[in-house]
N, CA, C, O and the ligand as a Tripos MOL2 file, in Angstrom:
@<TRIPOS>MOLECULE
protein
  265   263    67     0     0
PROTEIN
NO_CHARGES

@<TRIPOS>ATOM
      1 N          17.6910  107.7030   46.8790 N.3       1 MET1
      2 CA         18.2800  106.8250   47.8670 C.3       1 MET1
      3 C          18.7150  105.5110   47.1840 C.2       1 MET1
      4 O          18.0170  104.9770   46.3220 O.2       1 MET1
      5 N          19.8400  105.0350   47.5830 N.am      2 ALA2
      6 CA         20.3480  103.8020   46.9940 C.3       2 ALA2
      7 C          19.6360  102.5890   47.6080 C.2       2 ALA2
      8 O          19.3370  102.5460   48.8020 O.2       2 ALA2
      9 N          19.3880  101.6310   46.7550 N.am      3 ARG3
     10 CA         18.7860  100.4190   47.2570 C.3       3 ARG3
     11 C          19.8830   99.4460   47.6790 C.2       3 ARG3
     12 O          20.9440   99.3860   47.0580 O.2       3 ARG3
     13 N          19.6240   98.7020   48.7190 N.am      4 VAL4
     14 CA         20.6020   97.7200   49.2080 C.3       4 VAL4
     15 C          19.9830   96.3570   49.1220 C.2       4 VAL4
     16 O          18.8810   96.1320   49.6240 O.2       4 VAL4
     17 N          20.6930   95.4330   48.4830 N.am      5 ASP5
     18 CA         20.1810   94.0840   48.3740 C.3       5 ASP5
     19 C          20.3360   93.3370   49.6890 C.2       5 ASP5
     20 O          21.2180   93.6370   50.4930 O.2       5 ASP5
     21 N          19.4740   92.3700   49.8910 N.am      6 VAL6
     22 CA         19.5340   91.5530   51.1060 C.3       6 VAL6
     23 C          20.8370   90.7870   51.0950 C.2       6 VAL6
     24 O          21.2140   90.2050   50.0790 O.2       6 VAL6
     25 N          21.5170   90.7840   52.2120 N.am      7 GLY7
     26 CA         22.7300   90.0140   52.3060 C.3       7 GLY7
     27 C          23.9540   90.8260   51.9130 C.2       7 GLY7
     28 O          25.0770   90.3260   51.9660 O.2       7 GLY7
     29 N          23.7480   92.0410   51.5320 N.am      8 TYR8
     30 CA         24.8570   92.9100   51.1200 C.3       8 TYR8
     31 C          25.5760   93.3930   52.4010 C.2       8 TYR8
     32 O          24.9650   94.0180   53.2680 O.2       8 TYR8
     33 N          26.8500   93.0970   52.4950 N.am      9 LEU9
     34 CA         27.6560   93.5960   53.6010 C.3       9 LEU9
     35 C          28.5530   94.6680   53.0770 C.2       9 LEU9
     36 O          29.4230   94.3940   52.2500 O.2       9 LEU9
     37 N          28.3680   95.9070   53.5390 N.am     10 PRO10
     38 CA         29.2620   96.9660   53.0590 C.3      10 PRO10
     39 C          30.6790   96.7390   53.5420 C.2      10 PRO10
     40 O          30.9260   96.3790   54.6930 O.2      10 PRO10
     41 N          31.5910   96.9620   52.6250 N.am     11 GLN11
     42 CA         33.0030   96.8700   52.9530 C.3      11 GLN11
     43 C          33.7210   98.0330   52.3230 C.2      11 GLN11
     44 O          33.3300   98.5160   51.2600 O.2      11 GLN11
     45 N          34.7770   98.4880   52.9800 N.am     12 GLY12
     46 CA         35.5470   99.5810   52.4270 C.3      12 GLY12
     47 C          34.7610  100.8790   52.4210 C.2      12 GLY12
     48 O          34.9730  101.7390   51.5670 O.2      12 GLY12
     49 N          33.8410  101.0180   53.3880 N.am     13 ASN13
     50 CA         33.0570  102.2430   53.4660 C.3      13 ASN13
     51 C          33.9790  103.4000   53.8580 C.2      13 ASN13
     52 O          34.7160  103.3060   54.8390 O.2      13 ASN13
     53 N          33.9340  104.4720   53.1010 N.am     14 PRO14
     54 CA         34.8070  105.6170   53.4620 C.3      14 PRO14
     55 C          34.3320  106.3020   54.7250 C.2      14 PRO14
     56 O          33.1360  106.4760   54.9580 O.2      14 PRO14
     57 N          35.3080  106.6870   55.5350 N.am     15 CYS15
     58 CA         34.9700  107.3900   56.7690 C.3      15 CYS15
     59 C          34.2340  108.7080   56.4240 C.2      15 CYS15
     60 O          34.6030  109.4440   55.5090 O.2      15 CYS15
     61 N          33.1940  108.9490   57.2010 N.am     16 ALA16
     62 CA         32.3860  110.1100   56.9420 C.3      16 ALA16
     63 C          33.1090  111.4190   57.3040 C.2      16 ALA16
     64 O          32.6980  112.5090   56.9070 O.2      16 ALA16
     65 N          34.1730  111.2750   58.0540 N.am     17 GLN17
     66 CA         34.8980  112.4840   58.4900 C.3      17 GLN17
     67 C          36.1940  112.7000   57.7020 C.2      17 GLN17
     68 O          36.4360  113.8060   57.2190 O.2      17 GLN17
     69 N          37.0190  111.6790   57.5650 N.am     18 CYS18
     70 CA         38.3260  111.8550   56.9210 C.3      18 CYS18
     71 C          38.4040  111.1700   55.5770 C.2      18 CYS18
     72 O          39.3410  111.4150   54.8160 O.2      18 CYS18
     73 N          37.4360  110.3110   55.2620 N.am     19 GLY19
     74 CA         37.3870  109.7190   53.9280 C.3      19 GLY19
     75 C          38.2000  108.4560   53.7630 C.2      19 GLY19
     76 O          38.1680  107.8410   52.6970 O.2      19 GLY19
     77 N          38.9250  108.0540   54.7820 N.am     20 LYS20
     78 CA         39.7110  106.8260   54.6500 C.3      20 LYS20
     79 C          38.7830  105.6060   54.6890 C.2      20 LYS20
     80 O          37.8430  105.5630   55.4830 O.2      20 LYS20
     81 N          39.0500  104.6200   53.8320 N.am     21 PRO21
     82 CA         38.1990  103.4450   53.7700 C.3      21 PRO21
     83 C          38.3250  102.5930   55.0410 C.2      21 PRO21
     84 O          39.4070  102.3730   55.5850 O.2      21 PRO21
     85 N          37.1480  102.1290   55.4760 N.am     22 ILE22
     86 CA         37.1130  101.2740   56.6810 C.3      22 ILE22
     87 C          36.7780   99.8840   56.1420 C.2      22 ILE22
     88 O          35.7820   99.7080   55.4400 O.2      22 ILE22
     89 N          37.6090   98.9050   56.4710 N.am     23 ALA23
     90 CA         37.4900   97.5860   55.8730 C.3      23 ALA23
     91 C          36.1400   96.9260   56.1580 C.2      23 ALA23
     92 O          35.4190   96.5360   55.2400 O.2      23 ALA23
     93 N          35.8190   96.8110   57.4250 N.am     24 THR24
     94 CA         34.5800   96.1550   57.7970 C.3      24 THR24
     95 C          33.9190   96.8920   58.9640 C.2      24 THR24
     96 O          34.5930   97.5570   59.7510 O.2      24 THR24
     97 N          32.6140   96.7680   59.0640 N.am     25 PRO25
     98 CA         31.9250   97.4090   60.1970 C.3      25 PRO25
     99 C          32.4150   96.8020   61.5090 C.2      25 PRO25
    100 O          32.6840   95.6040   61.6040 O.2      25 PRO25
    101 N          32.5180   97.6470   62.4900 N.am     26 GLU26
    102 CA         32.9600   97.1480   63.8120 C.3      26 GLU26
    103 C          31.8920   96.3360   64.4830 C.2      26 GLU26
    104 O          32.1680   95.4440   65.2850 O.2      26 GLU26
    105 N          30.6820   96.6550   64.1480 N.am     27 TRP27
    106 CA         29.5340   96.0260   64.8350 C.3      27 TRP27
    107 C          28.3040   96.0980   63.9430 C.2      27 TRP27
    108 O          28.0600   97.1050   63.2790 O.2      27 TRP27
    109 N          27.5440   95.0280   63.9390 N.am     28 THR28
    110 CA         26.3200   95.0410   63.1250 C.3      28 THR28
    111 C          25.1620   94.5500   64.0010 C.2      28 THR28
    112 O          25.3490   93.7650   64.9300 O.2      28 THR28
    113 N          23.9940   95.0240   63.6830 N.am     29 GLU29
    114 CA         22.8000   94.5620   64.3840 C.3      29 GLU29
    115 C          21.7030   94.3660   63.3410 C.2      29 GLU29
    116 O          21.3060   95.2960   62.6390 O.2      29 GLU29
    117 N          21.2310   93.1310   63.2640 N.am     30 SER30
    118 CA         20.2290   92.8130   62.2550 C.3      30 SER30
    119 C          18.8280   92.9090   62.8400 C.2      30 SER30
    120 O          18.5560   92.3640   63.9100 O.2      30 SER30
    121 N          17.9510   93.5940   62.1450 N.am     31 GLY31
    122 CA         16.5540   93.6680   62.5550 C.3      31 GLY31
    123 C          15.6920   92.9420   61.5310 C.2      31 GLY31
    124 O          16.2130   92.3520   60.5850 O.2      31 GLY31
    125 N          14.3770   92.9840   61.7160 N.am     32 PRO32
    126 CA         13.4770   92.2770   60.7930 C.3      32 PRO32
    127 C          13.6250   92.7210   59.3580 C.2      32 PRO32
    128 O          13.5950   91.8850   58.4550 O.2      32 PRO32
    129 N          13.7820   94.0030   59.1180 N.am     33 GLN33
    130 CA         13.8880   94.5230   57.7700 C.3      33 GLN33
    131 C          15.0360   95.4970   57.5940 C.2      33 GLN33
    132 O          15.0730   96.2640   56.6310 O.2      33 GLN33
    133 N          15.9470   95.4630   58.5040 N.am     34 ARG34
    134 CA         17.0650   96.4080   58.3710 C.3      34 ARG34
    135 C          18.2790   95.8610   59.1390 C.2      34 ARG34
    136 O          18.1520   95.0310   60.0400 O.2      34 ARG34
    137 N          19.4320   96.3490   58.7520 N.am     35 THR35
    138 CA         20.6550   95.9880   59.4350 C.3      35 THR35
    139 C          21.3940   97.2890   59.7540 C.2      35 THR35
    140 O          21.5340   98.1560   58.8920 O.2      35 THR35
    141 N          21.8570   97.4180   60.9730 N.am     36 SER36
    142 CA         22.5900   98.5670   61.3590 C.3      36 SER36
    143 C          24.0760   98.2520   61.4010 C.2      36 SER36
    144 O          24.4750   97.2020   61.9030 O.2      36 SER36
    145 N          24.8840   99.1420   60.8840 N.am     37 TYR37
    146 CA         26.3450   98.9340   60.8650 C.3      37 TYR37
    147 C          26.9960  100.0850   61.6300 C.2      37 TYR37
    148 O          26.7130  101.2590   61.3930 O.2      37 TYR37
    149 N          27.8520   99.7160   62.5280 N.am     38 LEU38
    150 CA         28.6290  100.7210   63.2170 C.3      38 LEU38
    151 C          30.0390  100.7380   62.6500 C.2      38 LEU38
    152 O          30.7570   99.7390   62.7080 O.2      38 LEU38
    153 N          30.4250  101.8730   62.1070 N.am     39 TRP39
    154 CA         31.7290  102.0590   61.5280 C.3      39 TRP39
    155 C          32.6380  102.8110   62.4780 C.2      39 TRP39
    156 O          32.2180  103.7940   63.0890 O.2      39 TRP39
    157 N          33.8830  102.3610   62.6110 N.am     40 HIS40
    158 CA         34.8390  103.0240   63.4920 C.3      40 HIS40
    159 C          36.0930  103.2340   62.7060 C.2      40 HIS40
    160 O          36.7880  102.2860   62.3400 O.2      40 HIS40
    161 N          36.3800  104.4930   62.4470 N.am     41 CYS41
    162 CA         37.6100  104.8220   61.6910 C.3      41 CYS41
    163 C          38.7970  104.7810   62.6340 C.2      41 CYS41
    164 O          38.8280  105.4410   63.6720 O.2      41 CYS41
    165 N          39.7780  103.9740   62.2290 N.am     42 LEU42
    166 CA         40.9780  103.8610   63.0740 C.3      42 LEU42
    167 C          41.9040  105.0430   62.8330 C.2      42 LEU42
    168 O          42.7650  105.3370   63.6620 O.2      42 LEU42
    169 N          41.7350  105.7200   61.7080 N.am     43 ALA43
    170 CA         42.6150  106.8250   61.3570 C.3      43 ALA43
    171 C          42.3180  108.0630   62.2070 C.2      43 ALA43
    172 O          43.2320  108.7190   62.7050 O.2      43 ALA43
    173 N          41.0250  108.3730   62.3650 N.am     44 CYS44
    174 CA         40.6740  109.5960   63.0870 C.3      44 CYS44
    175 C          39.7500  109.3160   64.2980 C.2      44 CYS44
    176 O          39.3090  110.2310   64.9930 O.2      44 CYS44
    177 N          39.4830  108.0380   64.5130 N.am     45 ASP45
    178 CA         38.6940  107.5960   65.7050 C.3      45 ASP45
    179 C          37.2440  108.0890   65.6120 C.2      45 ASP45
    180 O          36.5620  108.2390   66.6260 O.2      45 ASP45
    181 N          36.7980  108.3320   64.4110 N.am     46 TYR46
    182 CA         35.4070  108.7730   64.2480 C.3      46 TYR46
    183 C          34.5040  107.5700   64.1310 C.2      46 TYR46
    184 O          34.8560  106.5890   63.4760 O.2      46 TYR46
    185 N          33.3520  107.6310   64.7520 N.am     47 GLN47
    186 CA         32.4010  106.5350   64.6960 C.3      47 GLN47
    187 C          31.0760  107.0340   64.1040 C.2      47 GLN47
    188 O          30.6170  108.1330   64.4150 O.2      47 GLN47
    189 N          30.4900  106.2240   63.2700 N.am     48 PHE48
    190 CA         29.1980  106.5880   62.7200 C.3      48 PHE48
    191 C          28.4430  105.3150   62.3680 C.2      48 PHE48
    192 O          29.0230  104.2540   62.1390 O.2      48 PHE48
    193 N          27.1020  105.4720   62.3340 N.am     49 GLU49
    194 CA         26.2950  104.3200   62.0840 C.3      49 GLU49
    195 C          25.5480  104.4870   60.7760 C.2      49 GLU49
    196 O          25.0870  105.5760   60.4350 O.2      49 GLU49
    197 N          25.4390  103.3850   60.0540 N.am     50 ALA50
    198 CA         24.6790  103.3660   58.8110 C.3      50 ALA50
    199 C          23.6220  102.2580   58.9190 C.2      50 ALA50
    200 O          23.8780  101.2040   59.5020 O.2      50 ALA50
    201 N          22.4820  102.4960   58.3770 N.am     51 VAL51
    202 CA         21.4000  101.5170   58.4290 C.3      51 VAL51
    203 C          20.9510  101.1770   57.0060 C.2      51 VAL51
    204 O          20.6510  102.0530   56.1960 O.2      51 VAL51
    205 N          20.9170   99.8760   56.7380 N.am     52 ALA52
    206 CA         20.4330   99.4010   55.4430 C.3      52 ALA52
    207 C          19.0220   98.8560   55.6430 C.2      52 ALA52
    208 O          18.7830   98.0170   56.5120 O.2      52 ALA52
    209 N          18.0970   99.3450   54.8280 N.am     53 PHE53
    210 CA         16.7000   98.8940   54.9130 C.3      53 PHE53
    211 C          16.4550   97.8920   53.8020 C.2      53 PHE53
    212 O          16.8880   98.0880   52.6660 O.2      53 PHE53
    213 N          15.7590   96.8190   54.1390 N.am     54 PHE54
    214 CA         15.4330   95.8040   53.1520 C.3      54 PHE54
    215 C          13.9200   95.7880   52.9020 C.2      54 PHE54
    216 O          13.1080   96.1450   53.7560 O.2      54 PHE54
    217 N          13.6040   95.3670   51.7230 N.am     55 ASP55
    218 CA         12.1990   95.1930   51.4190 C.3      55 ASP55
    219 C          11.5990   94.0500   52.2180 C.2      55 ASP55
    220 O          12.2600   93.0530   52.5080 O.2      55 ASP55
    221 N          10.3580   94.2160   52.5570 N.am     56 GLU56
    222 CA          9.6660   93.1390   53.2920 C.3      56 GLU56
    223 C           9.4730   91.9860   52.3330 C.2      56 GLU56
    224 O           9.0380   92.1770   51.1980 O.2      56 GLU56
    225 N           9.7950   90.7930   52.7900 N.am     57 PRO57
    226 CA          9.5430   89.6100   51.9240 C.3      57 PRO57
    227 C           8.0760   89.5320   51.5680 C.2      57 PRO57
    228 O           7.2200   89.5700   52.4520 O.2      57 PRO57
    229 N           7.7760   89.4240   50.2990 N.am     58 THR58
    230 CA          6.4060   89.4080   49.8850 C.3      58 THR58
    231 C           5.9120   87.9850   49.6990 C.2      58 THR58
    232 O           6.6420   87.0990   49.2540 O.2      58 THR58
    233 N           4.6760   87.8000   50.0450 N.am     59 SER59
    234 CA          4.0700   86.5070   49.8920 C.3      59 SER59
    235 C           3.0700   86.5460   48.7480 C.2      59 SER59
    236 O           2.4740   87.5870   48.4710 O.2      59 SER59
    237 N           2.8870   85.4120   48.0840 N.am     60 ASP60
    238 CA          1.9550   85.3550   46.9960 C.3      60 ASP60
    239 C           0.5080   85.4700   47.4830 C.2      60 ASP60
    240 O          -0.3690   86.0080   46.8060 O.2      60 ASP60
    241 N           0.3080   84.9460   48.6720 N.am     61 SER61
    242 CA         -1.0630   84.9400   49.1770 C.3      61 SER61
    243 C          -1.3720   86.2490   49.9010 C.2      61 SER61
    244 O          -0.5780   86.7290   50.7100 O.2      61 SER61
    245 N          -2.5370   86.8180   49.5960 N.am     62 GLU62
    246 CA         -2.9100   88.0400   50.2230 C.3      62 GLU62
    247 C          -3.4910   87.7610   51.6250 C.2      62 GLU62
    248 O          -4.1970   86.7700   51.8090 O.2      62 GLU62
    249 N          -3.2130   88.5860   52.5630 N.am     63 PRO63
    250 CA         -3.7910   88.3830   53.8880 C.3      63 PRO63
    251 C          -5.3170   88.4720   53.8440 C.2      63 PRO63
    252 O          -5.8680   89.3860   53.2320 O.2      63 PRO63
    253 N          -5.9870   87.5380   54.4820 N.am     64 LEU64
    254 CA         -7.4250   87.5210   54.4340 C.3      64 LEU64
    255 C          -8.0060   88.1550   55.7010 C.2      64 LEU64
    256 O          -7.5900   87.8480   56.8180 O.2      64 LEU64
    257 N          -8.9480   89.0180   55.5020 N.am     65 ALA65
    258 CA         -9.6000   89.5950   56.6660 C.3      65 ALA65
    259 C         -10.6040   88.5920   57.2040 C.2      65 ALA65
    260 O         -11.3300   87.9480   56.4470 O.2      65 ALA65
    261 N         -10.6300   88.4720   58.5030 N.am     66 ALA66
    262 CA        -11.5530   87.5160   59.1910 C.3      66 ALA66
    263 C         -12.9870   87.9900   59.0690 C.2      66 ALA66
    264 O         -13.8990   87.3350   59.5730 O.2      66 ALA66
    265 ZN         38.3200  108.8530   59.6880 Zn       67 ZN67
@<TRIPOS>BOND
     1     1     2 1
     2     2     3 1
     3     3     4 2
     4     3     5 am
     5     5     6 1
     6     6     7 1
     7     7     8 2
     8     7     9 am
     9     9    10 1
    10    10    11 1
    11    11    12 2
    12    11    13 am
    13    13    14 1
    14    14    15 1
    15    15    16 2
    16    15    17 am
    17    17    18 1
    18    18    19 1
    19    19    20 2
    20    19    21 am
    21    21    22 1
    22    22    23 1
    23    23    24 2
    24    23    25 am
    25    25    26 1
    26    26    27 1
    27    27    28 2
    28    27    29 am
    29    29    30 1
    30    30    31 1
    31    31    32 2
    32    31    33 am
    33    33    34 1
    34    34    35 1
    35    35    36 2
    36    35    37 am
    37    37    38 1
    38    38    39 1
    39    39    40 2
    40    39    41 am
    41    41    42 1
    42    42    43 1
    43    43    44 2
    44    43    45 am
    45    45    46 1
    46    46    47 1
    47    47    48 2
    48    47    49 am
    49    49    50 1
    50    50    51 1
    51    51    52 2
    52    51    53 am
    53    53    54 1
    54    54    55 1
    55    55    56 2
    56    55    57 am
    57    57    58 1
    58    58    59 1
    59    59    60 2
    60    59    61 am
    61    61    62 1
    62    62    63 1
    63    63    64 2
    64    63    65 am
    65    65    66 1
    66    66    67 1
    67    67    68 2
    68    67    69 am
    69    69    70 1
    70    70    71 1
    71    71    72 2
    72    71    73 am
    73    73    74 1
    74    74    75 1
    75    75    76 2
    76    75    77 am
    77    77    78 1
    78    78    79 1
    79    79    80 2
    80    79    81 am
    81    81    82 1
    82    82    83 1
    83    83    84 2
    84    83    85 am
    85    85    86 1
    86    86    87 1
    87    87    88 2
    88    87    89 am
    89    89    90 1
    90    90    91 1
    91    91    92 2
    92    91    93 am
    93    93    94 1
    94    94    95 1
    95    95    96 2
    96    95    97 am
    97    97    98 1
    98    98    99 1
    99    99   100 2
   100    99   101 am
   101   101   102 1
   102   102   103 1
   103   103   104 2
   104   103   105 am
   105   105   106 1
   106   106   107 1
   107   107   108 2
   108   107   109 am
   109   109   110 1
   110   110   111 1
   111   111   112 2
   112   111   113 am
   113   113   114 1
   114   114   115 1
   115   115   116 2
   116   115   117 am
   117   117   118 1
   118   118   119 1
   119   119   120 2
   120   119   121 am
   121   121   122 1
   122   122   123 1
   123   123   124 2
   124   123   125 am
   125   125   126 1
   126   126   127 1
   127   127   128 2
   128   127   129 am
   129   129   130 1
   130   130   131 1
   131   131   132 2
   132   131   133 am
   133   133   134 1
   134   134   135 1
   135   135   136 2
   136   135   137 am
   137   137   138 1
   138   138   139 1
   139   139   140 2
   140   139   141 am
   141   141   142 1
   142   142   143 1
   143   143   144 2
   144   143   145 am
   145   145   146 1
   146   146   147 1
   147   147   148 2
   148   147   149 am
   149   149   150 1
   150   150   151 1
   151   151   152 2
   152   151   153 am
   153   153   154 1
   154   154   155 1
   155   155   156 2
   156   155   157 am
   157   157   158 1
   158   158   159 1
   159   159   160 2
   160   159   161 am
   161   161   162 1
   162   162   163 1
   163   163   164 2
   164   163   165 am
   165   165   166 1
   166   166   167 1
   167   167   168 2
   168   167   169 am
   169   169   170 1
   170   170   171 1
   171   171   172 2
   172   171   173 am
   173   173   174 1
   174   174   175 1
   175   175   176 2
   176   175   177 am
   177   177   178 1
   178   178   179 1
   179   179   180 2
   180   179   181 am
   181   181   182 1
   182   182   183 1
   183   183   184 2
   184   183   185 am
   185   185   186 1
   186   186   187 1
   187   187   188 2
   188   187   189 am
   189   189   190 1
   190   190   191 1
   191   191   192 2
   192   191   193 am
   193   193   194 1
   194   194   195 1
   195   195   196 2
   196   195   197 am
   197   197   198 1
   198   198   199 1
   199   199   200 2
   200   199   201 am
   201   201   202 1
   202   202   203 1
   203   203   204 2
   204   203   205 am
   205   205   206 1
   206   206   207 1
   207   207   208 2
   208   207   209 am
   209   209   210 1
   210   210   211 1
   211   211   212 2
   212   211   213 am
   213   213   214 1
   214   214   215 1
   215   215   216 2
   216   215   217 am
   217   217   218 1
   218   218   219 1
   219   219   220 2
   220   219   221 am
   221   221   222 1
   222   222   223 1
   223   223   224 2
   224   223   225 am
   225   225   226 1
   226   226   227 1
   227   227   228 2
   228   227   229 am
   229   229   230 1
   230   230   231 1
   231   231   232 2
   232   231   233 am
   233   233   234 1
   234   234   235 1
   235   235   236 2
   236   235   237 am
   237   237   238 1
   238   238   239 1
   239   239   240 2
   240   239   241 am
   241   241   242 1
   242   242   243 1
   243   243   244 2
   244   243   245 am
   245   245   246 1
   246   246   247 1
   247   247   248 2
   248   247   249 am
   249   249   250 1
   250   250   251 1
   251   251   252 2
   252   251   253 am
   253   253   254 1
   254   254   255 1
   255   255   256 2
   256   255   257 am
   257   257   258 1
   258   258   259 1
   259   259   260 2
   260   259   261 am
   261   261   262 1
   262   262   263 1
   263   263   264 2
@<TRIPOS>SUBSTRUCTURE
     1 MET1         2 RESIDUE 1 A MET
     2 ALA2         6 RESIDUE 1 A ALA
     3 ARG3        10 RESIDUE 1 A ARG
     4 VAL4        14 RESIDUE 1 A VAL
     5 ASP5        18 RESIDUE 1 A ASP
     6 VAL6        22 RESIDUE 1 A VAL
     7 GLY7        26 RESIDUE 1 A GLY
     8 TYR8        30 RESIDUE 1 A TYR
     9 LEU9        34 RESIDUE 1 A LEU
    10 PRO10       38 RESIDUE 1 A PRO
    11 GLN11       42 RESIDUE 1 A GLN
    12 GLY12       46 RESIDUE 1 A GLY
    13 ASN13       50 RESIDUE 1 A ASN
    14 PRO14       54 RESIDUE 1 A PRO
    15 CYS15       58 RESIDUE 1 A CYS
    16 ALA16       62 RESIDUE 1 A ALA
    17 GLN17       66 RESIDUE 1 A GLN
    18 CYS18       70 RESIDUE 1 A CYS
    19 GLY19       74 RESIDUE 1 A GLY
    20 LYS20       78 RESIDUE 1 A LYS
    21 PRO21       82 RESIDUE 1 A PRO
    22 ILE22       86 RESIDUE 1 A ILE
    23 ALA23       90 RESIDUE 1 A ALA
    24 THR24       94 RESIDUE 1 A THR
    25 PRO25       98 RESIDUE 1 A PRO
    26 GLU26      102 RESIDUE 1 A GLU
    27 TRP27      106 RESIDUE 1 A TRP
    28 THR28      110 RESIDUE 1 A THR
    29 GLU29      114 RESIDUE 1 A GLU
    30 SER30      118 RESIDUE 1 A SER
    31 GLY31      122 RESIDUE 1 A GLY
    32 PRO32      126 RESIDUE 1 A PRO
    33 GLN33      130 RESIDUE 1 A GLN
    34 ARG34      134 RESIDUE 1 A ARG
    35 THR35      138 RESIDUE 1 A THR
    36 SER36      142 RESIDUE 1 A SER
    37 TYR37      146 RESIDUE 1 A TYR
    38 LEU38      150 RESIDUE 1 A LEU
    39 TRP39      154 RESIDUE 1 A TRP
    40 HIS40      158 RESIDUE 1 A HIS
    41 CYS41      162 RESIDUE 1 A CYS
    42 LEU42      166 RESIDUE 1 A LEU
    43 ALA43      170 RESIDUE 1 A ALA
    44 CYS44      174 RESIDUE 1 A CYS
    45 ASP45      178 RESIDUE 1 A ASP
    46 TYR46      182 RESIDUE 1 A TYR
    47 GLN47      186 RESIDUE 1 A GLN
    48 PHE48      190 RESIDUE 1 A PHE
    49 GLU49      194 RESIDUE 1 A GLU
    50 ALA50      198 RESIDUE 1 A ALA
    51 VAL51      202 RESIDUE 1 A VAL
    52 ALA52      206 RESIDUE 1 A ALA
    53 PHE53      210 RESIDUE 1 A PHE
    54 PHE54      214 RESIDUE 1 A PHE
    55 ASP55      218 RESIDUE 1 A ASP
    56 GLU56      222 RESIDUE 1 A GLU
    57 PRO57      226 RESIDUE 1 A PRO
    58 THR58      230 RESIDUE 1 A THR
    59 SER59      234 RESIDUE 1 A SER
    60 ASP60      238 RESIDUE 1 A ASP
    61 SER61      242 RESIDUE 1 A SER
    62 GLU62      246 RESIDUE 1 A GLU
    63 PRO63      250 RESIDUE 1 A PRO
    64 LEU64      254 RESIDUE 1 A LEU
    65 ALA65      258 RESIDUE 1 A ALA
    66 ALA66      262 RESIDUE 1 A ALA
    67 ZN67       265 GROUP 0 **** ****
């Protein structure tokens, strides 16, 4: 699986159906550790969603058990 850096916005993603590049996602939704992208191909009207997962920000301090 490919790793995706934080802040990376995919552009020119090829359509999963016809292979034509799609300039920008039509819609994005950011979560705590992931971002969902909705791609809409204007050539063949195909829509598909891609999700990028991010690593959880790590802290130097370990959580302390009470
Ligand atoms: Zn297409």
